C-alpha positions in Angstrom: 40.0 -36.7 -161.0 39.6 -40.5 -161.8 38.7 -39.9 -165.5 38.3 -42.9 -167.8 41.8 -43.9 -169.0 40.6 -44.2 -172.6 39.7 -40.5 -172.6 42.8 -39.1 -170.8 45.6 -37.1 -172.4 49.2 -37.6 -171.4 49.1 -34.3 -169.5 46.0 -35.3 -167.5 47.5 -38.6 -166.6 50.7 -37.1 -165.4 48.8 -34.4 -163.4 46.7 -37.1 -161.7 49.9 -39.0 -160.9 51.4 -35.9 -159.3 48.2 -35.4 -157.3 48.4 -39.0 -156.0 52.1 -38.6 -155.1 51.4 -35.4 -153.2 48.5 -37.0 -151.3 50.7 -39.9 -150.3 53.7 -37.7 -149.4 51.4 -35.5 -147.2 49.9 -38.6 -145.5 46.4 -37.6 -146.5 45.8 -41.1 -147.9 44.6 -43.6 -145.3 45.6 -47.3 -145.5 42.3 -48.3 -146.9 42.7 -45.9 -149.8 46.4 -46.6 -150.4 45.9 -49.8 -152.4 43.4 -48.0 -154.8 45.9 -45.1 -155.2 48.7 -47.5 -156.0 46.6 -49.4 -158.5 45.5 -46.2 -160.2 49.1 -45.0 -160.4 50.1 -48.2 -162.1 47.3 -47.8 -164.7 48.3 -44.2 -165.3 52.0 -45.1 -165.7 51.1 -47.8 -168.2 48.9 -45.3 -170.1 51.8 -42.7 -170.2 54.3 -45.3 -171.4 51.9 -46.4 -174.2 51.3 -42.8 -175.3 55.1 -42.1 -175.3 55.7 -45.2 -177.4 53.0 -44.2 -179.8 54.4 -40.7 -180.1 57.9 -42.0 -180.6 56.7 -44.3 -183.4 54.9 -41.5 -185.1 57.9 -39.2 -184.9 60.2 -42.0 -186.2 57.8 -42.5 -189.1 57.9 -38.8 -190.0 61.7 -38.8 -189.9 61.9 -42.0 -192.0 59.6 -40.5 -194.6 61.7 -37.3 -194.7 64.9 -39.3 -195.2 63.3 -41.5 -197.9 62.0 -38.8 -200.2 64.6 -39.7 -202.8 65.4 -43.3 -202.1 68.7 -44.7 -203.3 69.5 -48.3 -204.0 72.0 -50.1 -201.8 75.5 -49.5 -203.3 74.5 -46.3 -205.1 76.4 -43.3 -204.2 75.7 -39.7 -205.1 78.4 -38.1 -207.2 80.1 -35.0 -205.7 79.9 -31.6 -207.4 82.9 -32.5 -209.7 81.3 -35.8 -210.7 84.0 -37.9 -209.0 83.5 -39.9 -205.9 86.1 -40.8 -203.3 84.9 -44.4 -202.9 
């Protein structure tokens, strides 16, 4: 596959990692090629981690925006249905 890392999706990166792993497990990678495969695997793992962190950050941002639709000031408490609060 060896697609440019900047153009790869998470799925493509994980699929290539699986292909490399299968090749190594099946002994179809010779010693001369092994170093290249290990280096490529390292790049793909780094890419996947970056994409996961980016997705996590975007998801957290969505949840933070949802939770902050009606911001309250510290110390403010919402009254209960009867108008009395317990604290």
